[in-house]
Backbone as CSV, one residue per row, in Angstrom:
resi,resn,N_x,N_y,N_z,CA_x,CA_y,CA_z,C_x,C_y,C_z
1,UNK,118.962,21.199,212.406,118.088,21.140,211.242,118.932,21.133,209.973
2,UNK,118.524,20.310,209.029,119.167,20.265,207.722,118.231,20.914,206.708
3,UNK,118.737,21.905,206.004,117.980,22.575,204.953,118.479,22.052,203.600
4,UNK,117.538,21.687,202.736,117.907,21.184,201.412,117.281,22.067,200.339
5,UNK,118.109,22.522,199.425,117.638,23.161,198.211,117.716,22.111,197.110
6,UNK,116.606,21.901,196.415,116.570,20.865,195.392,116.126,19.530,195.961
7,UNK,115.139,19.567,196.823,114.687,18.355,197.497,114.003,17.347,196.603
8,UNK,113.547,17.770,195.427,112.882,16.835,194.520,113.845,16.228,193.510
9,UNK,115.107,16.646,193.556,116.101,16.115,192.633,116.653,14.782,193.106
10,UNK,117.519,14.196,192.298,118.057,12.859,192.587,118.799,12.838,193.916
11,UNK,119.722,13.762,194.112,120.508,13.769,195.347,119.676,14.248,196.525
12,UNK,118.843,15.260,196.312,117.994,15.766,197.395,117.082,14.692,197.961
13,UNK,116.485,13.889,197.089,115.616,12.793,197.545,116.417,11.739,198.319
14,UNK,117.620,11.465,197.852,118.451,10.463,198.522,118.840,10.924,199.924
15,UNK,119.177,12.194,200.075,119.507,12.731,201.397,118.295,12.673,202.306
16,UNK,117.136,13.005,201.751,115.900,12.950,202.540,115.654,11.544,203.069
17,UNK,115.897,10.527,202.258,115.724,9.143,202.717,116.683,8.808,203.854
18,UNK,117.873,9.362,203.811,118.854,9.086,204.857,118.527,9.808,206.160
19,UNK,118.038,11.034,206.041,117.825,11.881,207.219,116.455,11.665,207.836
20,UNK,115.419,11.550,206.996,114.054,11.514,207.500,113.528,12.931,207.622
21,UNK,112.226,13.093,207.604,111.616,14.416,207.549,111.639,15.166,208.873
22,UNK,111.894,14.481,209.975,111.826,15.136,211.287,112.877,16.229,211.422
23,UNK,114.089,15.951,211.000,115.197,16.897,211.176,115.571,17.586,209.876
24,UNK,114.600,17.714,208.974,114.924,18.228,207.646,113.862,19.206,207.174
25,UNK,114.325,20.262,206.508,113.394,21.201,205.884,113.796,21.375,204.424
26,UNK,112.863,21.070,203.520,113.111,21.258,202.095,112.658,22.674,201.727
27,UNK,113.614,23.489,201.303,113.310,24.872,200.941,112.569,24.886,199.612
28,UNK,111.438,25.552,199.595,110.604,25.621,198.396,111.343,26.336,197.266
29,UNK,111.192,25.806,196.052,111.873,26.387,194.889,111.509,27.861,194.701
30,UNK,110.240,28.181,194.902,109.800,29.574,194.749,110.566,30.473,195.718
31,UNK,110.882,29.923,196.886,111.610,30.688,197.903,113.076,30.857,197.526
32,UNK,113.752,29.737,197.209,115.201,29.876,197.011,115.567,30.549,195.701
33,UNK,114.636,30.606,194.740,114.940,31.349,193.515,115.098,32.847,193.794
34,UNK,114.551,33.304,194.923,114.734,34.704,195.317,116.148,34.957,195.825
35,UNK,116.867,33.901,196.136,118.160,34.049,196.794,119.266,34.489,195.846
36,UNK,118.883,34.805,194.620,119.829,35.474,193.729,120.178,36.845,194.316
37,UNK,119.313,37.321,195.220,119.569,38.549,195.986,120.055,38.163,197.378
38,UNK,121.211,38.651,197.765,121.762,38.326,199.086,120.837,38.786,200.208
39,UNK,120.161,39.916,200.026,119.256,40.416,201.068,118.106,39.444,201.323
40,UNK,117.666,38.727,200.277,116.600,37.735,200.447,117.092,36.533,201.252
41,UNK,118.351,36.166,201.083,118.917,35.083,201.890,118.967,35.519,203.348
42,UNK,119.434,36.712,203.589,119.509,37.255,204.950,118.136,37.266,205.602
43,UNK,117.145,37.703,204.845,115.775,37.778,205.364,115.252,36.388,205.709
44,UNK,115.523,35.397,204.859,115.054,34.036,205.113,115.714,33.462,206.366
45,UNK,117.020,33.644,206.500,117.742,33.132,207.666,117.142,33.692,208.958
46,UNK,116.792,34.972,208.928,116.208,35.601,210.124,114.785,35.096,210.358
47,UNK,114.008,34.949,209.278,112.608,34.558,209.406,112.456,33.156,210.004
48,UNK,113.304,32.194,209.563,113.188,30.818,210.065,114.105,30.571,211.255
49,UNK,114.851,31.608,211.648,115.745,31.529,212.808,116.808,30.430,212.632
50,UNK,117.569,30.553,211.557,118.660,29.609,211.314,119.672,29.693,212.444
51,UNK,120.082,28.522,212.927,121.030,28.456,214.053,122.392,27.977,213.564
52,UNK,123.388,28.191,214.376,124.760,27.814,214.028,124.870,26.324,213.729
53,UNK,124.098,25.514,214.404,124.184,24.061,214.246,123.480,23.553,212.991
54,UNK,122.755,24.426,212.291,122.022,24.009,211.099,122.960,23.845,209.904
55,UNK,122.568,22.950,208.985,123.368,22.676,207.794,122.544,22.934,206.535
56,UNK,123.248,23.299,205.462,122.604,23.537,204.179,123.225,22.627,203.121
57,UNK,122.358,21.932,202.385,122.784,21.106,201.261,122.216,21.735,199.993
58,UNK,123.088,22.292,199.174,122.649,23.009,197.978,122.651,22.034,196.805
59,UNK,121.563,21.276,196.699,121.431,20.251,195.654,120.743,20.795,194.406
60,UNK,120.167,21.980,194.503,119.492,22.572,193.344,120.526,22.997,192.316
61,UNK,120.210,22.801,191.064,121.126,23.204,190.008,120.591,22.789,188.657
62,UNK,121.254,23.254,187.614,120.894,22.902,186.240,122.081,22.193,185.619
63,UNK,121.830,21.030,185.001,122.912,20.259,184.383,122.880,20.290,182.859
64,UNK,121.794,20.770,182.290,121.666,20.770,180.832,122.480,21.922,180.233
65,UNK,123.526,21.620,179.462,124.355,22.695,178.905,123.637,23.562,177.881
66,UNK,122.448,23.122,177.423,121.689,23.905,176.455,120.723,24.882,177.126
67,UNK,120.737,24.919,178.459,119.877,25.858,179.185,120.366,27.287,178.973
68,UNK,119.488,28.240,179.239,119.850,29.650,179.099,120.998,29.985,180.053
69,UNK,121.936,30.770,179.561,123.128,31.111,180.342,122.748,31.805,181.649
70,UNK,121.734,32.679,181.613,121.362,33.399,182.834,120.775,32.461,183.886
71,UNK,120.050,31.413,183.449,119.501,30.442,184.397,120.603,29.594,185.016
72,UNK,121.569,29.186,184.197,122.714,28.441,184.703,123.470,29.275,185.731
73,UNK,123.644,30.554,185.438,124.388,31.439,186.330,123.679,31.602,187.670
74,UNK,122.350,31.766,187.626,121.582,31.967,188.862,121.652,30.747,189.773
75,UNK,121.351,29.572,189.218,121.241,28.371,190.059,122.582,27.736,190.384
76,UNK,123.515,27.793,189.461,124.784,27.102,189.666,125.859,27.980,190.287
77,UNK,125.632,29.297,190.284,126.647,30.189,190.851,126.097,31.180,191.871
78,UNK,125.165,32.035,191.467,124.785,33.150,192.338,124.123,32.706,193.633
79,UNK,123.176,31.766,193.542,122.479,31.316,194.752,123.433,30.598,195.712
80,UNK,124.231,29.620,195.256,125.196,29.008,196.191,126.158,30.022,196.789
81,UNK,126.619,30.966,195.984,127.540,31.986,196.496,126.889,32.780,197.627
82,UNK,125.646,33.205,197.451,124.976,33.994,198.481,124.732,33.195,199.753
83,UNK,124.440,31.903,199.612,124.287,31.047,200.795,125.600,30.969,201.556
84,UNK,126.703,30.837,200.822,128.014,30.782,201.476,128.308,32.080,202.224
85,UNK,127.982,33.202,201.619,128.233,34.496,202.265,127.424,34.623,203.546
86,UNK,126.129,34.289,203.473,125.258,34.449,204.638,125.576,33.433,205.729
87,UNK,125.824,32.207,205.352,126.053,31.151,206.345,127.361,31.358,207.101
88,UNK,128.316,32.024,206.478,129.598,32.220,207.150,129.465,33.137,208.362
89,UNK,128.423,33.960,208.380,128.201,34.844,209.531,127.900,34.036,210.797
90,UNK,127.178,32.902,210.618,126.797,32.060,211.755,127.726,30.868,211.944
91,UNK,128.412,30.496,210.876,129.245,29.298,210.945,128.488,28.031,210.619
92,UNK,127.441,28.158,209.777,126.685,26.968,209.367,127.517,26.088,208.450
93,UNK,127.307,24.772,208.541,127.889,23.851,207.582,127.126,23.983,206.263
94,UNK,127.855,24.062,205.170,127.240,24.170,203.848,127.915,23.175,202.922
95,UNK,127.090,22.455,202.169,127.588,21.543,201.146,127.116,22.046,199.795
96,UNK,128.059,22.355,198.924,127.728,22.655,197.536,128.278,21.526,196.677
97,UNK,127.687,21.355,195.505,128.047,20.207,194.667,128.420,20.683,193.269
98,UNK,129.522,20.153,192.796,129.990,20.498,191.469,130.191,19.253,190.636
99,UNK,130.904,19.417,189.561,131.212,18.309,188.641,132.710,18.034,188.685
100,UNK,133.073,16.767,188.563,134.493,16.430,188.487,135.135,17.078,187.265
101,UNK,134.324,17.467,186.295,134.863,18.069,185.073,135.208,19.549,185.250
102,UNK,134.958,20.083,186.447,135.355,21.465,186.719,136.867,21.651,186.584
103,UNK,137.605,20.573,186.787,139.069,20.663,186.743,139.634,20.152,185.422
104,UNK,138.769,19.912,184.446,139.222,19.423,183.142,139.095,20.548,182.115
105,UNK,139.458,20.244,180.896,139.356,21.234,179.817,138.050,21.133,179.044
106,UNK,137.112,20.313,179.531,135.804,20.218,178.875,135.111,21.582,178.963
107,UNK,134.588,22.036,177.847,133.987,23.369,177.792,132.534,23.267,177.325
108,UNK,131.607,23.672,178.184,130.225,23.897,177.771,129.597,24.830,178.806
109,UNK,128.445,25.430,178.521,127.881,26.422,179.445,127.625,25.881,180.856
110,UNK,127.246,24.605,180.975,127.034,24.022,182.301,128.342,23.974,183.089
111,UNK,129.387,23.428,182.486,130.674,23.333,183.170,131.211,24.726,183.490
112,UNK,131.007,25.672,182.576,131.489,27.028,182.820,130.813,27.649,184.041
113,UNK,129.510,27.394,184.214,128.812,27.946,185.380,129.322,27.312,186.666
114,UNK,129.676,26.023,186.602,130.230,25.346,187.768,131.640,25.844,188.083
115,UNK,132.408,26.100,187.033,133.763,26.629,187.233,133.721,28.026,187.854
116,UNK,132.669,28.761,187.551,132.522,30.103,188.114,132.377,30.038,189.636
117,UNK,131.576,29.085,190.117,131.455,28.902,191.564,132.768,28.417,192.154
118,UNK,133.409,27.476,191.479,134.686,26.952,191.958,135.711,28.070,192.087
119,UNK,135.788,28.943,191.098,136.753,30.049,191.138,136.431,31.024,192.261
120,UNK,135.138,31.210,192.521,134.746,32.066,193.651,135.233,31.469,194.972
121,UNK,135.060,30.173,195.131,135.500,29.508,196.361,137.013,29.617,196.518
122,UNK,137.738,29.390,195.419,139.199,29.506,195.450,139.645,30.910,195.872
123,UNK,138.915,31.926,195.406,139.334,33.310,195.654,138.856,33.861,196.984
124,UNK,137.983,33.113,197.689,137.439,33.561,198.968,138.282,33.021,200.125
125,UNK,138.207,33.662,201.290,138.906,33.116,202.461,138.419,31.702,202.756
126,UNK,139.304,30.859,203.237,138.940,29.468,203.523,137.799,29.419,204.527
127,UNK,136.822,28.579,204.231,135.654,28.406,205.097,135.679,26.973,205.636
128,UNK,135.998,26.842,206.915,136.125,25.508,207.522,134.799,24.770,207.625
129,UNK,133.694,25.473,207.405,132.374,24.855,207.536,131.757,24.529,206.175
130,UNK,132.541,24.671,205.147,132.030,24.467,203.796,132.767,23.330,203.099
131,UNK,131.993,22.460,202.414,132.562,21.425,201.560,131.971,21.592,200.157
132,UNK,132.843,21.717,199.182,132.414,21.729,197.793,132.836,20.395,197.191
133,UNK,131.860,19.527,196.959,132.141,18.161,196.547,131.813,17.974,195.069
134,UNK,132.804,17.557,194.333,132.669,17.376,192.893,132.248,15.935,192.614
135,UNK,131.177,15.794,191.838,130.528,14.504,191.646,130.696,13.987,190.228
136,UNK,130.630,12.672,190.107,130.543,12.009,188.811,129.062,11.912,188.435
137,UNK,128.710,11.036,187.515,127.316,10.848,187.116,126.527,10.232,188.268
138,UNK,125.455,10.905,188.669,124.601,10.445,189.768,123.274,9.957,189.181
139,UNK,122.819,8.799,189.646,121.543,8.267,189.161,120.746,7.736,190.339
140,UNK,119.469,7.429,190.086,118.583,6.905,191.126,117.466,7.893,191.425
141,UNK,116.431,7.430,192.092,115.302,8.252,192.585,114.368,8.741,191.484
142,UNK,114.898,9.427,190.484,114.079,10.000,189.416,114.419,9.353,188.083
143,UNK,113.547,9.563,187.106,113.887,9.157,185.750,115.120,9.936,185.292
144,UNK,115.971,9.339,184.476,117.176,10.047,184.028,116.826,11.205,183.116
145,UNK,117.639,12.247,183.178,117.401,13.429,182.354,117.702,13.113,180.888
146,UNK,116.892,13.677,180.001,116.971,13.354,178.577,118.306,13.730,177.952
147,UNK,118.964,14.764,178.489,120.203,15.225,177.872,121.425,14.433,178.336
148,UNK,121.231,13.521,179.281,122.351,12.748,179.817,122.376,11.346,179.219
149,UNK,123.525,10.683,179.306,123.687,9.374,178.678,122.638,8.378,179.148
150,UNK,122.407,8.274,180.457,121.439,7.294,180.950,120.029,7.617,180.472
151,UNK,119.733,8.893,180.306,118.433,9.275,179.763,118.284,8.855,178.312
152,UNK,119.353,8.979,177.550,119.319,8.562,176.144,119.197,7.041,176.031
153,UNK,119.914,6.327,176.896,119.819,4.863,176.902,118.393,4.430,177.256
154,UNK,117.848,5.024,178.308,116.487,4.696,178.747,115.481,4.929,177.616
155,UNK,115.593,6.081,176.951,114.657,6.405,175.866,114.756,5.383,174.730
156,UNK,115.982,5.002,174.372,116.156,4.076,173.246,115.637,2.679,173.572
157,UNK,115.852,2.243,174.809,115.334,0.931,175.209,113.805,0.952,175.238
158,UNK,113.255,2.010,175.775,111.796,2.109,175.917,111.108,2.202,174.562
159,UNK,111.696,2.952,173.640,111.052,3.184,172.338,111.581,2.254,171.255
160,UNK,112.576,1.407,171.635,113.200,0.473,170.681,113.767,1.209,169.461
161,UNK,114.434,2.319,169.749,115.133,3.076,168.709,116.634,2.936,168.915
162,UNK,117.407,3.358,167.934,118.860,3.160,167.982,119.540,4.312,168.709
163,UNK,120.495,3.966,169.566,121.301,4.952,170.268,122.583,5.209,169.480
164,UNK,122.864,6.477,169.210,124.109,6.841,168.553,125.059,7.445,169.583
165,UNK,126.264,6.876,169.674,127.269,7.421,170.573,128.527,7.734,169.768
166,UNK,129.452,8.419,170.403,130.728,8.716,169.758,131.621,7.480,169.843
167,UNK,132.911,7.662,170.001,133.805,6.501,170.107,133.538,5.691,171.366
168,UNK,132.949,6.356,172.393,132.654,5.664,173.651,133.862,5.475,174.543
169,UNK,134.966,6.122,174.205,136.187,5.955,175.006,136.201,6.850,176.243
170,UNK,135.223,7.727,176.374,135.194,8.649,177.500,135.107,7.886,178.822
171,UNK,135.827,8.362,179.820,135.817,7.727,181.130,134.760,8.374,182.022
172,UNK,133.972,7.539,182.681,132.937,8.009,183.594,132.828,7.063,184.791
173,UNK,132.469,7.629,185.944,132.049,6.818,187.084,130.556,7.048,187.269
174,UNK,129.838,5.990,187.634,128.396,6.071,187.853,128.107,5.735,189.312
175,UNK,127.509,6.695,190.018,127.237,6.560,191.446,125.734,6.632,191.703
176,UNK,125.224,5.652,192.460,123.832,5.742,192.887,123.730,6.833,193.950
177,UNK,122.685,7.653,193.849,122.531,8.779,194.769,122.451,8.331,196.221
178,UNK,121.853,7.167,196.483,121.778,6.680,197.862,123.165,6.431,198.449
179,UNK,124.107,5.987,197.600,125.470,5.739,198.075,126.178,7.053,198.382
180,UNK,125.942,8.067,197.551,126.511,9.389,197.818,125.923,9.962,199.105
181,UNK,124.620,9.794,199.303,123.965,10.310,200.506,124.505,9.643,201.765
182,UNK,124.816,8.351,201.687,125.391,7.670,202.854,126.758,8.252,203.207
183,UNK,127.508,8.631,202.202,128.800,9.291,202.452,128.574,10.639,203.130
184,UNK,127.620,11.400,202.613,127.359,12.741,203.146,126.883,12.716,204.589
185,UNK,126.178,11.662,204.978,125.647,11.567,206.333,126.628,10.915,207.319
186,UNK,127.809,10.553,206.849,128.832,9.950,207.708,129.806,11.057,208.128
187,UNK,129.588,11.631,209.311,130.368,12.783,209.746,131.855,12.488,209.843
188,UNK,132.178,11.288,210.289,133.591,10.922,210.414,134.256,10.882,209.040
189,UNK,133.536,10.337,208.073,134.079,10.252,206.723,134.168,11.628,206.073
190,UNK,133.118,12.424,206.226,133.085,13.755,205.619,134.211,14.632,206.160
191,UNK,134.579,14.437,207.405,135.645,15.254,207.997,136.984,15.051,207.294
192,UNK,137.121,13.965,206.543,138.375,13.680,205.848,138.489,14.427,204.517
193,UNK,137.371,14.999,204.050,137.385,15.726,202.792,137.979,17.118,202.977
194,UNK,138.713,17.584,201.986,139.136,18.974,201.941,137.951,19.857,201.628
195,UNK,138.134,21.168,201.727,137.022,22.065,201.395,136.567,21.839,199.957
196,UNK,137.502,21.678,199.047,137.172,21.332,197.662,137.720,19.931,197.415
197,UNK,136.823,18.989,197.113,137.259,17.601,196.987,136.308,16.849,196.067
198,UNK,136.683,15.613,195.758,135.892,14.786,194.852,135.348,13.556,195.564
199,UNK,134.120,13.180,195.220,133.605,11.868,195.599,133.874,10.958,194.399
200,UNK,134.916,10.163,194.519,135.358,9.329,193.402,135.935,8.032,193.947
201,UNK,135.804,6.976,193.166,136.349,5.682,193.562,137.649,5.371,192.838
202,UNK,137.919,6.140,191.784,139.091,5.842,190.969,138.907,4.614,190.098
203,UNK,137.636,4.228,189.861,137.332,3.041,189.051,136.358,3.409,187.932
204,UNK,136.811,4.197,186.968,135.905,4.619,185.895,135.664,3.525,184.866
205,UNK,134.573,3.681,184.144,134.256,2.831,183.002,134.374,3.665,181.739
206,UNK,134.698,3.024,180.630,134.499,3.688,179.358,133.011,3.614,179.028
207,UNK,132.485,4.663,178.421,131.069,4.685,178.065,130.687,3.469,177.230
208,UNK,131.553,3.076,176.315,131.261,1.928,175.460,131.094,0.656,176.277
209,UNK,131.833,0.532,177.391,131.701,-0.648,178.247,130.312,-0.704,178.870
210,UNK,129.861,0.436,179.386,128.546,0.466,180.027,127.442,0.231,179.004
211,UNK,127.515,0.939,177.876,126.475,0.807,176.852,126.379,-0.640,176.369
212,UNK,127.516,-1.270,176.105,127.519,-2.658,175.626,126.887,-3.590,176.642
213,UNK,127.254,-3.423,177.915,126.719,-4.305,178.958,125.209,-4.113,179.124
214,UNK,124.768,-2.859,179.114,123.346,-2.581,179.303,122.522,-3.136,178.141
215,UNK,122.934,-2.866,176.910,122.151,-3.324,175.754,122.193,-4.849,175.620
216,UNK,123.298,-5.466,176.037,123.358,-6.927,176.044,122.349,-7.487,177.044
217,UNK,122.242,-6.848,178.208,121.288,-7.303,179.230,119.855,-7.272,178.713
218,UNK,119.530,-6.250,177.918,118.167,-6.110,177.400,118.006,-6.748,176.010
219,UNK,118.996,-7.581,175.621,118.968,-8.271,174.321,118.790,-7.298,173.157
220,UNK,119.542,-6.194,173.219,119.436,-5.154,172.202,120.818,-4.751,171.684
221,UNK,121.708,-5.732,171.548,123.091,-5.411,171.178,123.198,-4.690,169.837
222,UNK,122.253,-4.893,168.936,122.309,-4.206,167.650,121.668,-2.841,167.659
223,UNK,121.322,-2.357,168.844,120.535,-1.129,168.926,121.351,0.103,169.310
224,UNK,122.664,0.014,169.150,123.462,1.233,169.334,124.545,1.282,168.269
225,UNK,124.916,2.502,167.924,125.874,2.728,166.852,127.072,3.502,167.387
226,UNK,128.232,2.860,167.379,129.465,3.518,167.812,129.977,4.386,166.669
227,UNK,130.334,5.638,166.982,130.796,6.564,165.956,129.670,7.286,165.246
228,UNK,128.452,7.135,165.756,127.303,7.790,165.137,127.314,9.296,165.324
229,UNK,128.036,9.759,166.346,128.239,11.191,166.550,129.719,11.426,166.801
230,UNK,130.156,12.653,166.632,131.571,12.969,166.789,131.950,13.071,168.267
231,UNK,133.217,12.763,168.545,133.745,12.960,169.897,133.783,14.453,170.210
232,UNK,133.480,14.783,171.468,133.558,16.168,171.919,135.021,16.510,172.199
233,UNK,135.493,17.671,171.763,136.890,18.046,172.044,137.165,18.143,173.550
234,UNK,138.380,17.842,173.943,138.855,17.969,175.326,138.137,17.031,176.290
235,UNK,137.585,15.937,175.793,136.925,14.975,176.675,137.965,14.234,177.526
236,UNK,137.452,13.531,178.554,138.342,12.767,179.432,138.455,11.333,178.913
237,UNK,139.577,11.035,178.281,139.808,9.698,177.746,140.834,8.904,178.553
238,UNK,141.599,9.569,179.397,142.682,8.849,180.082,142.935,9.298,181.513
239,UNK,142.174,10.261,182.021,142.407,10.765,183.369,141.573,9.979,184.381
240,UNK,142.212,8.992,185.039,141.546,8.241,186.105,141.692,9.042,187.383
241,UNK,140.584,9.524,187.916,140.623,10.412,189.078,140.758,9.600,190.359
242,UNK,141.940,9.608,190.917,142.219,8.834,192.120,141.660,9.536,193.350
243,UNK,141.199,8.742,194.298,140.664,9.297,195.529,141.712,9.279,196.624
244,UNK,141.731,10.362,197.416,142.626,10.385,198.581,142.059,9.525,199.712
245,UNK,140.735,9.271,199.664,140.042,8.627,200.782,139.687,7.200,200.374
246,UNK,140.444,6.256,200.882,140.329,4.863,200.432,138.947,4.271,200.680
247,UNK,138.271,4.721,201.744,136.983,4.135,202.102,135.892,4.370,201.063
248,UNK,136.063,5.366,200.207,134.996,5.717,199.271,134.634,4.567,198.353
249,UNK,135.618,3.775,197.962,135.349,2.681,197.036,134.369,1.675,197.642
250,UNK,134.331,1.588,198.972,133.427,0.655,199.652,131.970,1.104,199.561
251,UNK,131.763,2.368,199.271,130.404,2.911,199.222,129.780,2.806,197.841
252,UNK,130.586,2.546,196.830,130.072,2.522,195.461,129.638,1.115,195.070
253,UNK,128.377,0.937,194.777,127.886,-0.361,194.323,128.428,-0.647,192.926
254,UNK,128.386,-1.910,192.530,128.862,-2.277,191.201,128.166,-1.405,190.153
255,UNK,128.951,-0.784,189.310,128.393,0.198,188.384,127.510,-0.441,187.314
256,UNK,127.908,-1.595,186.805,127.107,-2.258,185.781,125.754,-2.706,186.336
257,UNK,125.789,-3.494,187.412,124.528,-4.010,187.967,123.687,-2.890,188.557
258,UNK,124.343,-1.863,189.111,123.601,-0.739,189.680,122.808,0.007,188.620
259,UNK,123.454,0.319,187.508,122.773,1.040,186.427,121.685,0.176,185.799
260,UNK,121.969,-1.104,185.596,120.971,-1.994,184.986,119.743,-2.119,185.881
261,UNK,119.943,-2.303,187.182,118.806,-2.393,188.107,117.990,-1.115,188.088
262,UNK,118.694,0.013,188.043,118.013,1.316,187.994,117.177,1.447,186.720
263,UNK,117.744,1.080,185.573,116.998,1.170,184.310,115.792,0.228,184.308
264,UNK,115.950,-0.943,184.914,114.816,-1.867,185.031,113.693,-1.230,185.851
265,UNK,114.050,-0.540,186.917,113.039,0.145,187.738,112.356,1.241,186.924
266,UNK,113.146,1.995,186.169,112.570,3.069,185.349,111.603,2.492,184.324
267,UNK,112.001,1.415,183.662,111.175,0.840,182.609,109.925,0.164,183.158
268,UNK,109.989,-0.308,184.413,108.833,-0.961,185.016,107.796,0.041,185.517
269,UNK,108.193,1.326,185.594,107.278,2.331,186.080,107.356,2.581,187.570
270,UNK,108.272,1.889,188.265,108.384,2.097,189.717,109.148,3.374,190.052
271,UNK,109.828,3.940,189.081,110.446,5.263,189.222,109.792,6.162,188.191
272,UNK,109.328,7.330,188.640,108.698,8.257,187.696,108.969,9.691,188.090
């Protein structure tokens, strides 16, 4: 059985499509929010009779850096930590997800909460049944979040308002959630990952490249302003994150056409 926390999110939905509902249980949000207490995790494992062969995908989390610090701490650190503690008793496979920026100098409350989990994993005994996978920008399944770049692009195209960006030199990779889910469901491929590793192709785009291509596609080239906001300190302008696993690049669809197709789906109303 595969247990998913965050089944209604972008990655959770993508995993569900790959697995199917027969061998999957989506843990209710009301239930897993109790798991800030380790005793509640223990009680749940006993109640549903979790077995050694069962796996946990901890897709629940908060990405908005403007969220309350205590909420970020609960979902991005305390709950995953307690799942790791409880699952190690049985030897369950556990997948937790972080940001590739956990290893950079970018500072905001979201990244700090992710770094807190990362530091816990580093300081704990090695767990051969655990993978902490650091992700780039994930899209698909749901409408993009308002605080993220794709959400801002979507809003500006839909409302025909101007998008203000910084210099746009920041490096980003854009991954469709279905492609990430296919990697996660490939046991042979997953076995090649270290306990802490990145899902990366080593083929980043500058934000300005993506924005220009997207707005050109929608005939809105005059609808964004470069330098309209200041660059964030300690951003990633030159660190191309190379992958140890060569096959990963084969799983990533073209970033330009992938994002454009996704935005077209969002604007048509087929994604909501």
